[in-house]
Every structure is written in C-alpha cells, then in structure tokens.
C-alpha positions, 0 to 999 in steps of 0.5 A: 810634210815635204821639206825638200822636194826634186823631181827629175833633177839633172845637172850638167857641167861642161859635156857631161851629166853628173846627175840625170832624173834624180828624185827626191821627198825628205820629210821634216823629222828625217834624216836621208843620207846619200851615199855611192862611190866616188863621183856617182853624183851625190855632192853635185846634187847636194850643191843643185838641191842647195841653189849653187850649181845650175840644174834642170827640173824642179826643187820645192823648199816646203813646197815653194820653188827654189827659185822663188825664194829670195836669197835671205829666204832661202839662207833662212831655210838652208843651210849647206855644209860643204866638204871644204870652206873658202875661208882662209882668213884669221877669223875667230871661231864665234864669228865664223859661228854667227855668220849663221845668223846674218840672213836673220839679223845683217846689220843692227848689234842690237839684233847681233846681241841677241842672236847670242844664245843661238850661236852659244848653243851652236859651239856647245852643240858641236864641242867648240865653246872652248874654240870660241876666241881661236882662228881658223888658221890654228884649227885642224880639218876635223875642227874646221868641220865641226866650226862649218856644222856650228854655222849651220846649226846657228843659222836656226835653218830647218833643213840641213844640207850636209857634203861629206861631215865625217871626213876629218872627224876622229871617232868620238866627235864623228859618233857625237855628230851622227847622234846630233843629226838624229837630235836635229831630226827629232826636233823635226828638221830634215837632215840630208847627208853625203856619208861615204861610210855605209855603217854610218848611213845605217847607223843615222839615216831612216832613208838612203838614196844609192846614186851610181854614175849620176843616177839613182841606183836604189832608194827606200828605207836604209835596211832596205838599200844597205844590202848585199845585192844593191852594194854588190851592183853598184861598188862591186864589193861584197857586203859582210855583215859585222865584219868591221869594228864597232864603237859607241859613244860611253853610257853617262854616268 
C-alpha cells in the first residue's frame, strides 16, 4: 500500500522556487532516503509533505488528500521530526515525549495515563529512559535530537518524516538510530528521512531520491542512485568505494 504520495509537488519561497515537480511514492514498510547537496530542496520537500509549507501539486496520505485531513487526523498519521526544535522551556523529557500522544488523548488525565506504555516504549527505544526527568535545556544537541525522535515514536503515526535526524548523534547512537528506522519499517511504518551522509542512506534506505537545485536528479533503489555517475553529476565529486572508516554495533553476547 502506498502510504505517502506526491505528484508534481512544487514549493516557492518568496521569489525563488525551491522545489519543482517533485514526485514520490512511498509504500508502507519502507525507508525512503532524501539526499542531495545543501540547498537541494530536501527539507523543503519534507515540510511540504508534512503540510507545514504551502505547495502546489498533489499530496496523498494513505490515499486521501492531505488538505482533507483534520489537524488531529494529520497528527495521528504523520509524525515530523525537524532539524531544530523551537522548544526553549525547561520541560522534562517525559513531558515532551508525551506531547506525541496529544492527538490521541489531549484532555482527560485518565487517557494520558493509558498512554504511558507508548511513552515508556519510545523512551526505551531511543535510550532515554534514564533521562525521563531531565530538563530539555540541560541536554546536549544529540540528546535533544533523540527526545524529538521519541516524541514522534510515541505518536505511533504510521508515517514518520525526519530531517537530518543523525546530525549531532555520536557513532553508537547514530548506528542504533539507523537500525531503529529499519525496525520501524519492518513493523509496517513508512519512513521518509533526509540524510547528508550517503553511507547512512545506503545503510538504511530501500529507495533514494537524489535532489539537485530543487529537482529530482535520480530516483530509484538506493544501490542504483548512490553510485558513481549520479554522485559525480550532482555533487561534482568521485565516489570511491570502501574508502572511509566503517563501523557497526557489537553483536549481543
């Protein structure tokens, strides 16, 4: 089933068209990577798909036009993790993660208590259980990024949009996070993720959309997109296979 679809999607910011004729079909149970140089239109595409920026074209969410969904329906269906959060207050981590449940149980305290298992699970999966009572403004940038991911997981939305989620994460947490994306896709969620690191795209994405100056330069299975010719054309560099250090999480004892 196609979870998220875009047809002829274009975004204009002021006098500049930052995204033009963007096309996407993202099935449930898959990880789709958005890649490209700075200013290629990756974040613009994500914000348009989340309904945060006005756009022209068609966006379908589980077969329904995005504009037909109520705000609560949209929040239950789409979870968005931004590059940076506007959060500044010293809220505790658990309070922030529980915000992901507001579309399900915004009013009644009894319903909020019923949401506790989803919040607990989200904290565990992002390695934040021991941080639950820490305050937002006491956290490092990488820790804050993990809190935003936990909030998205607590929503239990079937479609998750993430903008450079591994930025600021250390190696171990970045690898854990990429594995978590694969786990979520395996459970049937649709994951659309902006990543700068092309090795991370290869590691986790089934399909890759390579953007350049607001247009799609290549799209298809990741192994067909992250290869020498498209990378040379878009980035102006030569792809050297197995030239970087490699890392993986240790096997469980």
